[in-house]
N, CA, C and O atoms as a GROMACS GRO file, in nm:
protein
  440
    1MET      N    1  -0.762   0.289  -3.247
    1MET     CA    2  -0.799   0.377  -3.139
    1MET      C    3  -0.745   0.320  -3.009
    1MET      O    4  -0.762   0.202  -2.982
    2VAL      N    5  -0.681   0.402  -2.930
    2VAL     CA    6  -0.623   0.361  -2.803
    2VAL      C    7  -0.724   0.389  -2.691
    2VAL      O    8  -0.776   0.499  -2.678
    3ALA      N    9  -0.748   0.287  -2.612
    3ALA     CA   10  -0.842   0.303  -2.502
    3ALA      C   11  -0.776   0.379  -2.388
    3ALA      O   12  -0.658   0.359  -2.357
    4LYS      N   13  -0.854   0.466  -2.325
    4LYS     CA   14  -0.802   0.541  -2.211
    4LYS      C   15  -0.792   0.449  -2.091
    4LYS      O   16  -0.878   0.364  -2.068
    5GLN      N   17  -0.684   0.468  -2.014
    5GLN     CA   18  -0.668   0.392  -1.892
    5GLN      C   19  -0.752   0.461  -1.782
    5GLN      O   20  -0.742   0.582  -1.763
    6VAL      N   21  -0.831   0.383  -1.714
    6VAL     CA   22  -0.920   0.435  -1.612
    6VAL      C   23  -0.851   0.426  -1.476
    6VAL      O   24  -0.802   0.320  -1.436
    7ARG      N   25  -0.848   0.537  -1.405
    7ARG     CA   26  -0.792   0.538  -1.270
    7ARG      C   27  -0.894   0.484  -1.172
    7ARG      O   28  -1.014   0.505  -1.186
    8ALA      N   29  -0.843   0.416  -1.073
    8ALA     CA   30  -0.931   0.365  -0.968
    8ALA      C   31  -0.971   0.481  -0.877
    8ALA      O   32  -0.889   0.567  -0.844
    9ALA      N   33  -1.096   0.482  -0.837
    9ALA     CA   34  -1.147   0.585  -0.747
    9ALA      C   35  -1.164   0.522  -0.609
    9ALA      O   36  -1.240   0.425  -0.595
   10TYR      N   37  -1.096   0.575  -0.509
   10TYR     CA   38  -1.103   0.522  -0.373
   10TYR      C   39  -1.180   0.621  -0.287
   10TYR      O   40  -1.161   0.743  -0.296
   11THR      N   41  -1.268   0.567  -0.204
   11THR     CA   42  -1.344   0.655  -0.115
   11THR      C   43  -1.253   0.705  -0.003
   11THR      O   44  -1.149   0.646   0.025
   12GLN      N   45  -1.294   0.812   0.058
   12GLN     CA   46  -1.216   0.871   0.167
   12GLN      C   47  -1.209   0.773   0.285
   12GLN      O   48  -1.104   0.762   0.350
   13GLU      N   49  -1.316   0.703   0.312
   13GLU     CA   50  -1.318   0.605   0.421
   13GLU      C   51  -1.218   0.493   0.394
   13GLU      O   52  -1.148   0.449   0.485
   14PHE      N   53  -1.212   0.446   0.269
   14PHE     CA   54  -1.116   0.341   0.231
   14PHE      C   55  -0.973   0.390   0.254
   14PHE      O   56  -0.889   0.318   0.308
   15ARG      N   57  -0.946   0.514   0.212
   15ARG     CA   58  -0.812   0.570   0.230
   15ARG      C   59  -0.774   0.576   0.378
   15ARG      O   60  -0.663   0.539   0.416
   16LEU      N   61  -0.867   0.621   0.460
   16LEU     CA   62  -0.840   0.629   0.604
   16LEU      C   63  -0.815   0.491   0.663
   16LEU      O   64  -0.726   0.473   0.746
   17GLU      N   65  -0.894   0.394   0.621
   17GLU     CA   66  -0.879   0.258   0.673
   17GLU      C   67  -0.743   0.200   0.633
   17GLU      O   68  -0.678   0.132   0.713
   18VAL      N   69  -0.702   0.226   0.510
   18VAL     CA   70  -0.572   0.176   0.462
   18VAL      C   71  -0.459   0.243   0.540
   18VAL      O   72  -0.362   0.176   0.576
   19VAL      N   73  -0.471   0.373   0.566
   19VAL     CA   74  -0.369   0.444   0.643
   19VAL      C   75  -0.364   0.388   0.785
   19VAL      O   76  -0.256   0.375   0.843
   20ARG      N   77  -0.479   0.354   0.842
   20ARG     CA   78  -0.483   0.295   0.976
   20ARG      C   79  -0.408   0.162   0.980
   20ARG      O   80  -0.341   0.130   1.078
   21LEU      N   81  -0.419   0.084   0.871
   21LEU     CA   82  -0.346  -0.042   0.864
   21LEU      C   83  -0.196  -0.018   0.871
   21LEU      O   84  -0.124  -0.090   0.941
   22VAL      N   85  -0.149   0.083   0.798
   22VAL     CA   86  -0.005   0.115   0.798
   22VAL      C   87   0.036   0.167   0.935
   22VAL      O   88   0.142   0.131   0.986
   23GLN      N   89  -0.046   0.250   0.995
   23GLN     CA   90  -0.013   0.307   1.126
   23GLN      C   91  -0.017   0.202   1.236
   23GLN      O   92   0.046   0.220   1.340
   24SER      N   93  -0.088   0.093   1.214
   24SER     CA   94  -0.094  -0.014   1.313
   24SER      C   95   0.027  -0.107   1.306
   24SER      O   96   0.040  -0.197   1.388
   25GLY      N   97   0.114  -0.085   1.209
   25GLY     CA   98   0.238  -0.161   1.206
   25GLY      C   99   0.261  -0.244   1.081
   25GLY      O  100   0.371  -0.297   1.064
   26GLN      N  101   0.164  -0.256   0.993
   26GLN     CA  102   0.185  -0.330   0.870
   26GLN      C  103   0.270  -0.247   0.775
   26GLN      O  104   0.262  -0.124   0.774
   27SER      N  105   0.352  -0.314   0.695
   27SER     CA  106   0.436  -0.241   0.601
   27SER      C  107   0.351  -0.190   0.484
   27SER      O  108   0.248  -0.249   0.450
   28GLN      N  109   0.395  -0.080   0.425
   28GLN     CA  110   0.321  -0.025   0.312
   28GLN      C  111   0.318  -0.123   0.196
   28GLN      O  112   0.215  -0.137   0.129
   29MET      N  113   0.429  -0.192   0.171
   29MET     CA  114   0.434  -0.287   0.059
   29MET      C  115   0.335  -0.401   0.081
   29MET      O  116   0.268  -0.443  -0.013
   30GLN      N  117   0.326  -0.450   0.203
   30GLN     CA  118   0.235  -0.559   0.234
   30GLN      C  119   0.090  -0.516   0.213
   30GLN      O  120   0.010  -0.591   0.157
   31VAL      N  121   0.055  -0.396   0.259
   31VAL     CA  122  -0.081  -0.346   0.243
   31VAL      C  123  -0.113  -0.327   0.095
   31VAL      O  124  -0.223  -0.361   0.051
   32CYS      N  125  -0.018  -0.273   0.019
   32CYS     CA  126  -0.040  -0.251  -0.124
   32CYS      C  127  -0.064  -0.382  -0.197
   32CYS      O  128  -0.153  -0.392  -0.281
   33GLN      N  129   0.017  -0.484  -0.165
   33GLN     CA  130   0.002  -0.612  -0.232
   33GLN      C  131  -0.128  -0.681  -0.192
   33GLN      O  132  -0.193  -0.744  -0.275
   34THR      N  133  -0.165  -0.670  -0.067
   34THR     CA  134  -0.286  -0.735  -0.018
   34THR      C  135  -0.411  -0.673  -0.080
   34THR      O  136  -0.503  -0.745  -0.122
   35LEU      N  137  -0.415  -0.540  -0.086
   35LEU     CA  138  -0.535  -0.472  -0.135
   35LEU      C  139  -0.527  -0.436  -0.283
   35LEU      O  140  -0.627  -0.393  -0.341
   36GLY      N  141  -0.410  -0.452  -0.344
   36GLY     CA  142  -0.398  -0.424  -0.487
   36GLY      C  143  -0.404  -0.275  -0.520
   36GLY      O  144  -0.463  -0.237  -0.621
   37ILE      N  145  -0.343  -0.193  -0.438
   37ILE     CA  146  -0.339  -0.048  -0.465
   37ILE      C  147  -0.196  -0.006  -0.494
   37ILE      O  148  -0.102  -0.070  -0.446
   38PRO      N  149  -0.177   0.100  -0.572
   38PRO     CA  150  -0.041   0.146  -0.602
   38PRO      C  151   0.031   0.197  -0.479
   38PRO      O  152  -0.028   0.262  -0.394
   39LYS      N  153   0.161   0.167  -0.471
   39LYS     CA  154   0.242   0.211  -0.356
   39LYS      C  155   0.249   0.363  -0.348
   39LYS      O  156   0.248   0.420  -0.239
   40ALA      N  157   0.255   0.429  -0.464
   40ALA     CA  158   0.261   0.575  -0.466
   40ALA      C  159   0.135   0.636  -0.404
   40ALA      O  160   0.144   0.736  -0.332
   41SER      N  161   0.020   0.578  -0.432
   41SER     CA  162  -0.104   0.630  -0.375
   41SER      C  163  -0.105   0.614  -0.224
   41SER      O  164  -0.140   0.707  -0.151
   42LEU      N  165  -0.065   0.497  -0.177
   42LEU     CA  166  -0.063   0.474  -0.033
   42LEU      C  167   0.036   0.568   0.035
   42LEU      O  168   0.005   0.624   0.141
   43GLY      N  169   0.153   0.585  -0.024
   43GLY     CA  170   0.251   0.678   0.034
   43GLY      C  171   0.197   0.818   0.044
   43GLY      O  172   0.219   0.888   0.143
   44SER      N  173   0.125   0.859  -0.060
   44SER     CA  174   0.064   0.992  -0.060
   44SER      C  175  -0.040   1.005   0.050
   44SER      O  176  -0.047   1.109   0.117
   45TRP      N  177  -0.120   0.902   0.070
   45TRP     CA  178  -0.224   0.906   0.173
   45TRP      C  179  -0.162   0.912   0.312
   45TRP      O  180  -0.211   0.983   0.399
   46VAL      N  181  -0.054   0.836   0.332
   46VAL     CA  182   0.013   0.836   0.462
   46VAL      C  183   0.072   0.975   0.491
   46VAL      O  184   0.060   1.025   0.603
   47ARG      N  185   0.134   1.036   0.391
   47ARG     CA  186   0.189   1.173   0.409
   47ARG      C  187   0.077   1.272   0.440
   47ARG      O  188   0.093   1.358   0.526
   48GLN      N  189  -0.035   1.260   0.369
   48GLN     CA  190  -0.148   1.349   0.393
   48GLN      C  191  -0.202   1.330   0.535
   48GLN      O  192  -0.239   1.427   0.602
   49ALA      N  193  -0.207   1.205   0.580
   49ALA     CA  194  -0.256   1.178   0.716
   49ALA      C  195  -0.163   1.239   0.820
   49ALA      O  196  -0.210   1.294   0.920
   50LYS      N  197  -0.032   1.230   0.798
   50LYS     CA  198   0.063   1.289   0.892
   50LYS      C  199   0.051   1.441   0.894
   50LYS      O  200   0.066   1.504   0.999
   51ALA      N  201   0.023   1.500   0.778
   51ALA     CA  202   0.008   1.645   0.769
   51ALA      C  203  -0.129   1.691   0.818
   51ALA      O  204  -0.152   1.810   0.838
   52GLY      N  205  -0.221   1.596   0.836
   52GLY     CA  206  -0.355   1.631   0.885
   52GLY      C  207  -0.451   1.674   0.776
   52GLY      O  208  -0.557   1.730   0.806
   53THR      N  209  -0.417   1.650   0.650
   53THR     CA  210  -0.504   1.690   0.540
   53THR      C  211  -0.593   1.577   0.490
   53THR      O  212  -0.678   1.599   0.403
   54LEU      N  213  -0.575   1.457   0.542
   54LEU     CA  214  -0.658   1.343   0.502
   54LEU      C  215  -0.767   1.326   0.606
   54LEU      O  216  -0.755   1.242   0.696
   55LYS      N  217  -0.873   1.404   0.595
   55LYS     CA  218  -0.982   1.403   0.692
   55LYS      C  219  -1.111   1.356   0.626
   55LYS      O  220  -1.127   1.366   0.505
   56LEU      N  221  -1.198   1.305   0.706
   56LEU     CA  222  -1.328   1.260   0.659
   56LEU      C  223  -1.434   1.358   0.709
   56LEU      O  224  -1.453   1.373   0.830
   57GLY      N  225  -1.501   1.422   0.617
   57GLY     CA  226  -1.607   1.515   0.656
   57GLY      C  227  -1.727   1.441   0.709
   57GLY      O  228  -1.754   1.329   0.666
   58THR      N  229  -1.800   1.500   0.801
   58THR     CA  230  -1.914   1.433   0.861
   58THR      C  231  -2.028   1.416   0.762
   58THR      O  232  -2.108   1.323   0.775
   59ALA      N  233  -2.037   1.502   0.663
   59ALA     CA  234  -2.144   1.490   0.564
   59ALA      C  235  -2.120   1.373   0.470
   59ALA      O  236  -2.215   1.318   0.413
   60ASP      N  237  -1.993   1.333   0.452
   60ASP     CA  238  -1.961   1.227   0.359
   60ASP      C  239  -1.958   1.088   0.422
   60ASP      O  240  -1.936   0.990   0.352
   61VAL      N  241  -1.980   1.078   0.552
   61VAL     CA  242  -1.964   0.950   0.621
   61VAL      C  243  -2.058   0.846   0.565
   61VAL      O  244  -2.014   0.735   0.533
   62ALA      N  245  -2.187   0.876   0.551
   62ALA     CA  246  -2.283   0.776   0.504
   62ALA      C  247  -2.260   0.742   0.358
   62ALA      O  248  -2.272   0.625   0.319
   63ALA      N  249  -2.227   0.840   0.276
   63ALA     CA  250  -2.211   0.816   0.132
   63ALA      C  251  -2.083   0.739   0.101
   63ALA      O  252  -2.081   0.660   0.006
   64ASN      N  253  -1.977   0.761   0.177
   64ASN     CA  254  -1.847   0.702   0.145
   64ASN      C  255  -1.807   0.588   0.236
   64ASN      O  256  -1.692   0.546   0.233
   65LYS      N  257  -1.898   0.536   0.315
   65LYS     CA  258  -1.866   0.428   0.407
   65LYS      C  259  -1.833   0.301   0.330
   65LYS      O  260  -1.910   0.256   0.245
   66VAL      N  261  -1.717   0.243   0.360
   66VAL     CA  262  -1.678   0.117   0.298
   66VAL      C  263  -1.720   0.006   0.392
   66VAL      O  264  -1.682   0.004   0.509
   67THR      N  265  -1.799  -0.086   0.340
   67THR     CA  266  -1.849  -0.194   0.423
   67THR      C  267  -1.741  -0.301   0.440
   67THR      O  268  -1.650  -0.312   0.358
   68PRO      N  269  -1.752  -0.379   0.545
   68PRO     CA  270  -1.656  -0.490   0.562
   68PRO      C  271  -1.658  -0.586   0.443
   68PRO      O  272  -1.556  -0.645   0.409
   69GLU      N  273  -1.774  -0.601   0.381
   69GLU     CA  274  -1.784  -0.688   0.264
   69GLU      C  275  -1.701  -0.635   0.149
   69GLU      O  276  -1.637  -0.712   0.078
   70GLN      N  277  -1.702  -0.502   0.130
   70GLN     CA  278  -1.623  -0.441   0.022
   70GLN      C  279  -1.473  -0.458   0.051
   70GLN      O  280  -1.396  -0.485  -0.041
   71MET      N  281  -1.433  -0.442   0.176
   71MET     CA  282  -1.291  -0.462   0.212
   71MET      C  283  -1.251  -0.608   0.187
   71MET      O  284  -1.143  -0.635   0.134
   72GLU      N  285  -1.337  -0.701   0.226
   72GLU     CA  286  -1.308  -0.842   0.207
   72GLU      C  287  -1.302  -0.876   0.059
   72GLU      O  288  -1.216  -0.953   0.016
   73LEU      N  289  -1.391  -0.818  -0.020
   73LEU     CA  290  -1.390  -0.840  -0.164
   73LEU      C  291  -1.260  -0.791  -0.227
   73LEU      O  292  -1.203  -0.859  -0.312
   74ALA      N  293  -1.214  -0.675  -0.185
   74ALA     CA  294  -1.087  -0.622  -0.238
   74ALA      C  295  -0.971  -0.712  -0.198
   74ALA      O  296  -0.881  -0.738  -0.279
   75ARG      N  297  -0.972  -0.761  -0.074
   75ARG     CA  298  -0.865  -0.850  -0.030
   75ARG      C  299  -0.867  -0.982  -0.107
   75ARG      O  300  -0.762  -1.033  -0.145
   76LEU      N  301  -0.986  -1.036  -0.129
   76LEU     CA  302  -0.998  -1.162  -0.202
   76LEU      C  303  -0.958  -1.147  -0.348
   76LEU      O  304  -0.897  -1.238  -0.405
   77ARG      N  305  -0.991  -1.034  -0.409
   77ARG     CA  306  -0.947  -1.010  -0.548
   77ARG      C  307  -0.796  -1.004  -0.558
   77ARG      O  308  -0.736  -1.058  -0.651
   78ALA      N  309  -0.734  -0.937  -0.462
   78ALA     CA  310  -0.586  -0.929  -0.462
   78ALA      C  311  -0.526  -1.068  -0.440
   78ALA      O  312  -0.428  -1.104  -0.506
   79GLU      N  313  -0.583  -1.144  -0.348
   79GLU     CA  314  -0.532  -1.279  -0.323
   79GLU      C  315  -0.552  -1.368  -0.446
   79GLU      O  316  -0.464  -1.449  -0.478
   80ASN      N  317  -0.664  -1.353  -0.514
   80ASN     CA  318  -0.691  -1.429  -0.635
   80ASN      C  319  -0.587  -1.400  -0.742
   80ASN      O  320  -0.537  -1.491  -0.808
   81ALA      N  321  -0.554  -1.272  -0.760
   81ALA     CA  322  -0.452  -1.234  -0.859
   81ALA      C  323  -0.316  -1.293  -0.822
   81ALA      O  324  -0.244  -1.340  -0.910
   82ARG      N  325  -0.282  -1.290  -0.692
   82ARG     CA  326  -0.153  -1.346  -0.648
   82ARG      C  327  -0.149  -1.497  -0.672
   82ARG      O  328  -0.048  -1.549  -0.719
   83LEU      N  329  -0.257  -1.565  -0.641
   83LEU     CA  330  -0.262  -1.710  -0.659
   83LEU      C  331  -0.256  -1.749  -0.807
   83LEU      O  332  -0.194  -1.849  -0.842
   84ARG      N  333  -0.320  -1.671  -0.893
   84ARG     CA  334  -0.311  -1.697  -1.038
   84ARG      C  335  -0.167  -1.684  -1.087
   84ARG      O  336  -0.121  -1.764  -1.168
   85MET      N  337  -0.097  -1.582  -1.037
   85MET     CA  338   0.040  -1.561  -1.075
   85MET      C  339   0.126  -1.679  -1.027
   85MET      O  340   0.209  -1.728  -1.102
   86GLU      N  341   0.107  -1.724  -0.905
   86GLU     CA  342   0.182  -1.837  -0.852
   86GLU      C  343   0.153  -1.964  -0.932
   86GLU      O  344   0.244  -2.043  -0.958
   87ARG      N  345   0.028  -1.982  -0.971
   87ARG     CA  346  -0.010  -2.099  -1.051
   87ARG      C  347   0.060  -2.096  -1.186
   87ARG      O  348   0.111  -2.199  -1.231
   88ASP      N  349   0.064  -1.980  -1.250
   88ASP     CA  350   0.128  -1.968  -1.380
   88ASP      C  351   0.277  -1.996  -1.370
   88ASP      O  352   0.334  -2.059  -1.458
   89ILE      N  353   0.340  -1.950  -1.263
   89ILE     CA  354   0.483  -1.976  -1.243
   89ILE      C  355   0.505  -2.125  -1.223
   89ILE      O  356   0.600  -2.181  -1.279
   90ALA      N  357   0.419  -2.190  -1.146
   90ALA     CA  358   0.433  -2.334  -1.123
   90ALA      C  359   0.414  -2.412  -1.252
   90ALA      O  360   0.485  -2.510  -1.275
   91LYS      N  361   0.321  -2.371  -1.337
   91LYS     CA  362   0.300  -2.437  -1.466
   91LYS      C  363   0.426  -2.428  -1.553
   91LYS      O  364   0.468  -2.526  -1.613
   92LYS      N  365   0.484  -2.308  -1.558
   92LYS     CA  366   0.603  -2.288  -1.640
   92LYS      C  367   0.720  -2.369  -1.587
   92LYS      O  368   0.797  -2.425  -1.664
   93ALA      N  369   0.733  -2.376  -1.455
   93ALA     CA  370   0.842  -2.454  -1.396
   93ALA      C  371   0.822  -2.603  -1.425
   93ALA      O  372   0.918  -2.673  -1.458
   94ALA      N  373   0.700  -2.652  -1.414
   94ALA     CA  374   0.672  -2.793  -1.443
   94ALA      C  375   0.702  -2.826  -1.589
   94ALA      O  376   0.758  -2.932  -1.618
   95ALA      N  377   0.666  -2.736  -1.680
   95ALA     CA  378   0.694  -2.758  -1.822
   95ALA      C  379   0.844  -2.760  -1.848
   95ALA      O  380   0.893  -2.839  -1.928
   96TYR      N  381   0.917  -2.672  -1.780
   96TYR     CA  382   1.061  -2.665  -1.799
   96TYR      C  383   1.128  -2.795  -1.753
   96TYR      O  384   1.213  -2.849  -1.824
   97PHE      N  385   1.089  -2.844  -1.636
   97PHE     CA  386   1.151  -2.966  -1.584
   97PHE      C  387   1.101  -3.090  -1.659
   97PHE      O  388   1.171  -3.191  -1.662
   98ALA      N  389   0.985  -3.085  -1.718
   98ALA     CA  390   0.934  -3.198  -1.794
   98ALA      C  391   1.011  -3.216  -1.925
   98ALA      O  392   1.015  -3.325  -1.981
   99GLN      N  393   1.073  -3.108  -1.973
   99GLN     CA  394   1.151  -3.117  -2.096
   99GLN      C  395   1.265  -3.216  -2.081
   99GLN      O  396   1.295  -3.290  -2.174
  100ASP      N  397   1.330  -3.218  -1.965
  100ASP     CA  398   1.439  -3.312  -1.940
  100ASP      C  399   1.390  -3.456  -1.948
  100ASP      O  400   1.459  -3.543  -2.001
  101VAL      N  401   1.273  -3.481  -1.895
  101VAL     CA  402   1.219  -3.616  -1.896
  101VAL      C  403   1.184  -3.658  -2.038
  101VAL      O  404   1.210  -3.772  -2.076
  102LEU      N  405   1.126  -3.570  -2.116
  102LEU     CA  406   1.085  -3.601  -2.252
  102LEU      C  407   1.206  -3.622  -2.342
  102LEU      O  408   1.205  -3.712  -2.426
  103ARG      N  409   1.308  -3.544  -2.326
  103ARG     CA  410   1.428  -3.554  -2.410
  103ARG      C  411   1.519  -3.668  -2.364
  103ARG      O  412   1.599  -3.719  -2.442
  104GLY      N  413   1.508  -3.705  -2.240
  104GLY     CA  414   1.600  -3.801  -2.183
  104GLY      C  415   1.716  -3.725  -2.124
  104GLY      O  416   1.765  -3.628  -2.183
  105THR      N  417   1.760  -3.767  -2.011
  105THR     CA  418   1.867  -3.697  -1.943
  105THR      C  419   1.999  -3.734  -2.010
  105THR      O  420   2.031  -3.852  -2.021
  106PRO      N  421   2.078  -3.630  -2.055
  106PRO     CA  422   2.205  -3.661  -2.118
  106PRO      C  423   2.303  -3.722  -2.018
  106PRO      O  424   2.307  -3.684  -1.901
  107GLY      N  425   2.380  -3.816  -2.066
  107GLY     CA  426   2.480  -3.880  -1.980
  107GLY      C  427   2.426  -3.998  -1.902
  107GLY      O  428   2.500  -4.062  -1.827
  108LEU      N  429   2.300  -4.029  -1.919
  108LEU     CA  430   2.240  -4.141  -1.847
  108LEU      C  431   2.272  -4.270  -1.921
  108LEU      O  432   2.248  -4.280  -2.041
  109ILE      N  433   2.324  -4.368  -1.851
  109ILE     CA  434   2.359  -4.497  -1.913
  109ILE      C  435   2.233  -4.585  -1.909
  109ILE      O  436   2.170  -4.602  -1.805
  110LYS      N  437   2.199  -4.640  -2.028
  110LYS     CA  438   2.080  -4.725  -2.036
  110LYS      C  439   2.118  -4.869  -2.041
  110LYS      O  440   2.030  -4.956  -2.048
   0.00000   0.00000   0.00000
């Protein structure tokens, strides 16, 4: 049985805040990597904001408000994933270079 892939659900307030980050001068790629959101989604939100269709209704403000803690948690999760990836790359590089030491460097006069 194949498990269904679950799409992430973003609140309207989160979308607006992310669009504000892009409009303030940050690159879309940087925002996507920092928050861990797909570039296609962010591009769509930016286009909707330019067209004026990405609005926040007044009735949804209290229900969809993203707290600073939630934003920080999303940023920390993205940073954690990036650091894990960097750690794994460093481990592989160390193992690769350790092979030369274990085998002995060819051409070395003893």
